[in-house]
C-alpha positions, 0 to 999 in steps of 0.5 A: 712354320716349316720355314721357321723350323728349317731356319732354326736348324740351319748352321748358317743361321746360328753362325750369323746369330753367334757372330752378331752376339759376339760383336754386340758383346765386344762393343758392350764390354767397354773395350778400347774402340780400336780393340773392339773394332779389330775383334768385331772385324775378326768375328765378322770375317770368320763368321762370313767365311764359315757361312760361305763354306757351309753354303758351298758344302750344302750346295755340293751335297745337293748337286751330288744327290741330284746327279744321276748315278753312273753305272760302270760298263760290264767287265770285258765290254769296251765302251768304244767301238773299234773298227 
């Protein structure tokens, strides 16, 4: 059940559903076939770009959260040994 809840909260899932709905509505609306194809291609392209960008954003935030916190060197102390 938690998998279903996380999927329903996913922006990527709703972007895919929205793209599918718009493509179906475009084809059902009785538009000229060339116009329907052009509109469908644009919707799918924008939806795919949004899904990829959202996935990249999610990955970056997870990597940032998983990275160990860097602690700066105390003031006045060098991190490089000078001889």
